[in-house]
C-alpha positions in Angstrom: 49.9 -13.8 123.9 51.3 -14.6 127.4 55.0 -13.7 127.9 56.2 -17.5 128.5 54.1 -18.4 125.5 55.9 -15.7 123.4 59.3 -16.9 124.7 58.6 -20.6 123.8 57.3 -19.6 120.4 60.6 -17.6 119.8 62.7 -20.4 121.0 61.0 -22.9 118.7 61.3 -20.7 115.6 65.1 -20.2 116.2 65.5 -23.9 116.6 63.7 -24.4 113.2 66.0 -21.8 111.5 69.2 -23.5 112.8 68.3 -27.0 111.8 71.2 -27.7 109.4 69.7 -26.1 106.5 66.5 -28.0 106.4 63.6 -26.1 105.3 60.9 -28.9 105.1 60.4 -32.6 105.5 60.0 -33.8 101.9 63.1 -35.9 102.0 62.7 -37.1 105.7 62.3 -40.9 106.0 60.7 -42.2 109.2 63.1 -44.6 110.9 62.1 -48.4 111.2 61.0 -48.9 114.9 59.3 -51.6 117.0 55.6 -51.6 118.2 55.1 -49.2 121.3 55.4 -51.0 124.8 53.3 -48.2 126.2 50.1 -49.7 127.9 46.9 -48.1 128.9 46.6 -47.5 132.7 43.5 -49.7 132.8 45.5 -52.6 131.6 47.4 -53.1 134.9 44.4 -54.8 136.2 43.3 -58.4 135.6 40.1 -60.4 135.9 40.8 -62.5 138.9 37.1 -63.3 139.9 37.7 -67.2 139.7 37.5 -69.6 142.8 41.3 -70.2 142.7 41.6 -67.4 145.2 40.0 -69.6 148.0 42.7 -70.5 150.5 43.8 -74.3 150.5 45.0 -76.1 153.5 48.3 -77.9 153.0 48.7 -81.3 154.6 51.8 -82.2 156.5 54.4 -84.2 154.8 57.7 -85.6 156.4 57.8 -84.5 160.3 61.2 -84.0 162.1 61.9 -83.4 165.5 64.8 -82.4 168.0 65.9 -85.3 170.3 64.5 -83.6 173.2 61.2 -82.8 171.5 61.3 -79.0 171.9 61.2 -78.4 168.2 58.9 -80.2 165.7 58.9 -79.3 161.9 56.3 -80.4 159.6 57.6 -80.1 156.0 54.7 -78.9 153.7 54.5 -78.1 150.0 54.9 -74.4 150.5 56.6 -74.0 153.9 57.7 -75.5 157.0 55.4 -75.6 160.2 57.4 -75.2 163.1 56.5 -75.4 166.7 59.1 -74.4 169.5 57.9 -75.4 173.0 59.4 -72.8 175.6 57.2 -74.4 178.2 59.2 -77.6 178.4 62.8 -76.2 178.0 65.1 -73.2 178.4 65.7 -70.6 175.8 69.0 -72.1 175.2 67.5 -75.6 174.7 64.8 -74.3 172.4 67.4 -72.3 170.2 69.7 -75.6 170.1 66.5 -77.7 169.1 65.5 -75.5 166.5 69.1 -75.8 164.9 69.0 -79.5 165.3 65.6 -80.1 163.6 66.4 -77.6 160.8 69.4 -79.8 159.8 67.1 -82.7 160.0 64.4 -81.1 157.6 66.9 -79.6 155.3 70.4 -81.1 154.8 71.5 -78.4 152.5 70.7 -75.7 155.0 74.0 -74.3 156.0 75.3 -74.1 152.4 71.9 -72.7 151.2 71.6 -69.9 153.9 75.1 -69.0 154.0 74.9 -68.1 150.2 71.8 -66.2 150.9 73.3 -64.2 153.7 76.1 -63.1 151.6 73.9 -62.0 148.8 72.1 -59.5 151.4 75.7 -58.4 152.5 76.8 -57.6 149.0 73.5 -56.1 148.1 74.0 -53.5 151.0 77.8 -53.2 150.7 79.5 -53.7 147.3 82.8 -52.5 148.3 84.0 -54.5 151.2 86.8 -56.8 149.4 86.0 -59.6 151.7 86.7 -57.7 154.9 83.5 -58.1 156.9 84.9 -56.6 160.1 82.3 -53.9 160.1 79.4 -56.2 159.7 80.6 -58.4 162.6 80.9 -55.3 164.8 77.4 -54.1 163.9 76.0 -57.7 164.7 77.9 -57.8 167.9 76.5 -54.6 169.1 72.9 -55.9 168.7 73.7 -59.2 170.0 75.2 -57.9 173.0 72.1 -55.7 173.8 69.8 -58.5 173.8 67.9 -59.6 176.9 69.3 -62.9 178.5 66.4 -65.1 177.3 66.9 -63.7 173.8 70.7 -64.0 173.8 70.4 -67.5 175.3 68.4 -68.5 172.7 70.5 -67.2 170.0 73.5 -68.8 171.5 71.7 -72.1 171.5 70.8 -71.7 167.9 74.3 -70.6 167.0 75.9 -73.5 168.8 73.5 -76.0 167.0 73.9 -74.8 163.6 77.5 -73.8 163.4 79.5 -76.1 165.7 82.7 -74.3 166.4 82.9 -72.2 163.1 83.5 -68.5 163.8 83.9 -65.5 161.6 81.9 -64.0 158.7 83.5 -65.5 155.7 82.1 -67.1 152.6 83.1 -70.8 153.1 79.7 -72.8 152.9 79.5 -73.0 156.6 77.2 -71.1 158.9 79.3 -69.7 161.7 78.2 -68.4 165.1 78.5 -64.8 164.0 76.6 -65.5 160.7 73.8 -67.2 162.7 73.6 -64.1 164.6 73.6 -61.8 161.6 70.6 -63.9 160.2 68.5 -62.5 163.1 69.6 -58.9 162.5 69.4 -58.5 158.8 66.8 -55.6 159.0 68.9 -53.9 161.8 72.4 -54.4 160.3 71.8 -54.6 156.5 68.3 -53.3 155.9 66.4 -54.1 152.8 62.7 -54.2 153.4 60.1 -52.5 151.2 56.4 -53.2 152.4 52.9 -52.0 152.6 49.6 -52.8 154.6 45.9 -52.2 154.8 43.6 -52.8 157.5 39.9 -52.6 157.5 37.6 -51.7 160.5 34.5 -54.1 161.2 32.3 -51.3 160.1 33.0 -52.0 156.6 33.5 -55.8 156.5 30.7 -58.3 155.8 31.6 -60.3 159.0 31.7 -57.1 161.1 35.0 -58.1 162.2 38.6 -56.4 161.3 40.5 -57.6 158.1 44.1 -56.8 157.8 46.5 -57.5 155.1 50.3 -57.0 155.4 52.7 -57.4 152.4 56.5 -58.0 153.0 59.0 -57.2 150.2 62.4 -58.6 151.0 65.7 -59.9 149.2 64.4 -63.0 147.6 67.9 -64.0 146.4 69.3 -64.2 142.8 67.3 -67.5 142.5 64.4 -66.5 144.8 65.9 -69.1 146.9 64.6 -67.9 150.3 61.3 -68.6 148.9 62.0 -72.4 149.5 62.4 -71.7 153.0 59.0 -70.0 154.1 58.3 -71.1 157.7 55.3 -70.5 160.0 56.7 -70.7 163.7 54.4 -71.3 166.5 56.1 -70.0 169.6 54.5 -72.0 172.5 55.1 -70.2 175.7 52.0 -69.6 177.8 50.8 -65.9 177.7 53.8 -65.1 175.5 52.7 -67.4 172.7 52.6 -66.0 169.1 52.7 -67.3 165.5 55.4 -65.9 163.3 55.5 -65.9 159.4 59.1 -65.8 158.4 61.9 -68.0 157.0 63.4 -71.2 158.4 65.9 -70.2 161.3 64.6 -66.5 161.8 64.0 -65.9 165.5 63.1 -62.4 165.1 59.9 -60.8 163.7 58.9 -60.0 160.0 55.1 -60.5 160.4 53.5 -62.2 163.5 50.3 -62.3 165.6 50.1 -63.2 169.2 47.4 -65.3 170.9 45.4 -62.0 171.6 45.2 -61.2 168.1 47.8 -58.3 168.2 49.5 -58.4 164.7 52.8 -56.6 164.1 54.8 -56.0 161.1 57.6 -53.7 160.3 57.9 -51.6 157.0 61.4 -49.8 156.5 61.4 -45.9 156.2 64.8 -44.7 156.4 65.8 -41.2 156.7 65.0 -38.6 154.5 67.8 -36.4 155.8 70.5 -38.9 155.2 71.3 -39.2 159.0 74.4 -41.4 159.3 73.9 -44.8 160.4 75.0 -45.7 163.9 74.6 -48.8 166.1 76.3 -47.2 169.0 73.9 -47.6 172.2 71.3 -48.9 169.8 69.0 -52.2 170.1 67.2 -54.3 167.5 63.8 -53.1 166.8 62.8 -56.5 165.4 63.6 -58.0 168.8 61.6 -55.2 170.4 58.7 -56.2 168.2 58.9 -59.7 169.6 59.0 -58.5 173.1 55.9 -56.3 172.4 54.1 -59.4 170.8 55.1 -61.5 174.1 54.0 -58.8 176.6 51.1 -56.7 175.3 47.5 -57.7 174.6 46.4 -54.7 172.5 47.9 -53.0 169.4 48.0 -49.7 170.9 49.9 -50.8 173.9 52.5 -52.6 171.7 52.7 -49.4 169.6 53.1 -47.3 172.6 55.9 -49.5 173.8 57.7 -49.3 170.4 57.1 -45.4 170.2 58.5 -44.8 173.7 61.8 -46.6 172.7 62.2 -45.5 169.1 65.3 -43.3 170.0 67.2 -46.8 170.7 66.6 -48.1 167.0 69.2 -47.8 164.1 66.6 -47.0 161.3 63.4 -45.1 160.9 60.4 -47.7 160.5 56.7 -48.0 160.5 55.2 -50.7 162.5 51.8 -51.7 161.7 49.8 -52.9 164.7 46.2 -54.1 164.7 43.9 -56.1 166.9 40.2 -57.0 166.8 39.1 -53.4 167.7 42.0 -51.2 166.6 44.5 -50.5 163.9 47.5 -48.0 164.2 50.8 -47.3 162.6 53.8 -46.6 165.0 55.7 -44.0 163.1 59.2 -44.7 164.7 61.3 -41.6 163.8 64.7 -42.3 165.4 66.3 -38.9 165.0 64.8 -35.4 165.5 65.8 -34.6 162.0 63.3 -37.2 161.0 60.5 -36.1 163.2 58.8 -37.4 166.3 57.8 -40.9 167.2 54.2 -41.0 167.1 51.1 -43.2 166.8 49.1 -42.7 163.5 45.5 -43.8 163.6 42.6 -42.6 161.4 42.3 -39.3 163.1 45.8 -38.2 162.7 46.5 -35.1 160.3 48.5 -36.2 157.0 50.9 -34.5 155.0 49.4 -31.6 153.1 48.2 -32.9 149.7 47.9 -36.6 150.7 44.6 -37.8 150.3 42.9 -40.7 152.2 39.1 -41.2 151.7 38.0 -43.4 154.6 38.5 -43.4 158.2 37.5 -46.9 158.3 40.8 -48.0 156.6 44.4 -47.3 157.7 47.2 -47.9 155.1 51.0 -47.6 155.5 53.9 -47.8 152.9 57.6 -47.1 153.3 57.2 -43.5 154.4 56.0 -41.8 157.3 52.5 -40.1 156.7 51.7 -38.1 160.0 52.0 -34.3 159.4 55.3 -33.1 160.8 57.3 -36.2 160.5 59.8 -36.6 157.4 58.1 -37.2 154.0 59.1 -39.9 151.7 55.5 -40.2 150.4 54.3 -37.1 148.8 57.3 -37.1 146.1 58.5 -40.6 146.1 56.8 -42.5 143.1 56.8 -45.9 144.6 55.2 -44.7 147.9 52.7 -42.3 146.5 51.4 -44.8 143.6 50.9 -47.6 146.1 49.1 -45.2 148.6 46.8 -43.8 146.0 46.1 -47.3 144.6 45.2 -48.7 148.1 42.9 -45.6 148.3 41.4 -46.3 145.0 40.9 -50.0 145.6 39.7 -50.1 149.0 38.2 -46.8 150.4 34.9 -47.1 148.6 34.4 -50.6 149.7 31.5 -50.8 152.2 31.0 -54.6 152.5 34.5 -55.8 152.3 34.8 -59.7 152.6 37.7 -61.9 153.0 37.2 -63.1 149.3 36.9 -59.5 148.2 40.0 -58.5 149.9 42.0 -61.4 148.4 40.6 -60.2 144.9 41.6 -56.7 145.2 45.0 -57.6 146.6 45.7 -59.7 143.5 43.9 -57.5 140.9 47.0 -55.8 139.4 48.8 -57.5 136.6 52.4 -58.7 137.3 53.7 -58.4 133.8 53.5 -54.5 133.6 56.3 -52.2 134.3 54.4 -49.9 136.6 54.7 -49.4 140.3 52.4 -52.2 142.0 51.3 -53.4 145.2 52.9 -57.0 144.6 56.3 -56.0 143.3 58.8 -58.5 142.1 60.3 -58.8 145.7 57.2 -59.7 147.4 58.1 -62.6 149.9 54.8 -63.0 151.4 51.2 -61.5 151.8 49.5 -62.3 155.0 45.8 -61.6 155.7 44.5 -61.8 159.4 40.6 -62.6 159.4 39.6 -61.6 163.0 36.2 -63.1 162.3 37.8 -66.4 162.4 41.1 -65.7 164.2 42.9 -67.3 161.4 45.8 -66.4 158.8 46.0 -66.9 155.2 48.8 -65.9 152.9 50.6 -65.9 149.6 54.1 -67.5 150.1 56.0 -66.6 146.9 57.7 -69.8 145.5 60.9 -69.9 143.6 59.1 -69.0 140.5 58.7 -65.5 141.7 55.7 -63.3 141.7 53.2 -64.3 139.0 49.3 -63.6 138.5 48.3 -67.0 139.6 49.6 -67.6 143.1 47.6 -69.4 145.7 46.5 -68.4 149.1 47.3 -70.9 151.7 45.2 -71.3 154.9 47.7 -71.3 157.8 45.2 -71.9 160.5 44.5 -70.2 163.7 46.8 -67.9 165.5 45.5 -69.1 168.9 
């Protein structure tokens, strides 16, 4: 017998001899208990091979427009389709026009959105005792660091949505400061948890890239932000792009420009508990917008973000794909967390991390490149999702858009295990480079369920 086995046997014998005088189990009664809630791992998947996964095109309902025509909003069943025209007005005018049109599209917007903003604040900080000075200071740091165009746009939006209301306080009115905070939620409050997968044309039936990006977000106590999905067409010549976000958001959650560069951020944080600082920092979400407006390839956009990573408040990943390439910009903001770098299919990964196909690239809420901080190999949520993407996709050699939709919705949502579509999924966006089009699941106020439809969002050009 091995020494450790002998010690264990002795410990068990000692425990049995000290069991309150019991020498057997003749008088032992099994207590009543409910049926086991354990389920086999195979039971996390469902049969979802029906035609219900085909994307549907929603027709416009009511249409509203600002008085100057710089913003037009089509109110559809699942989202607001917004067009902002920077070719016919200044950035300030477009921001003000967006605010004007929002109030026409949704007359409860200010009360609705302020309540949502404060739920985000309280989720991040539960001990402020109604003193939001620190939040105001953080917001002002990022606002004051914006370029003139972005600052003018935000000022126009704030003036239009808030009038002369100022200060962060819970009063049912969106103040100028709260309108600014709305744009900086990822920079000031954080709270994103996402994943993504991109397939090279070598393994797709169309011969063109397929990318899928999931945004997990604070949905609100009643999933209320899901009543405000927005697809925003920023019409600005060579700087044009389409953003999938929420009504009133001017920064980027998920977006694709006219050249097909798709960018989306994924929170990573710091594994070394580096203290938060916004001194001399800038908004990474606005830098993502700048990259969309100024670069025509995914790698150029990733290089720009990587070069500026030291200016961001949090460690994040940014998925960057185009027709020919897919990379992840691992934006380590402190030396303690590693080095900013661009991870592609040839980048060495952490020891012990498995990825079976160079034709697919995956990202979750952790760096994965060797040498950067590791919240992947030991963090259950990350490693389970990473392994599940590997299992679901890396054996696929003929991936069609239909098959991608099927795989991305193949997990049951009524299990308690970690899954790709968590209960905080705000949207799932698929970019099909064979048609230059977007399709998406936009979670409604019912929350994440098995039967959710894909919506055809049209072309990004």
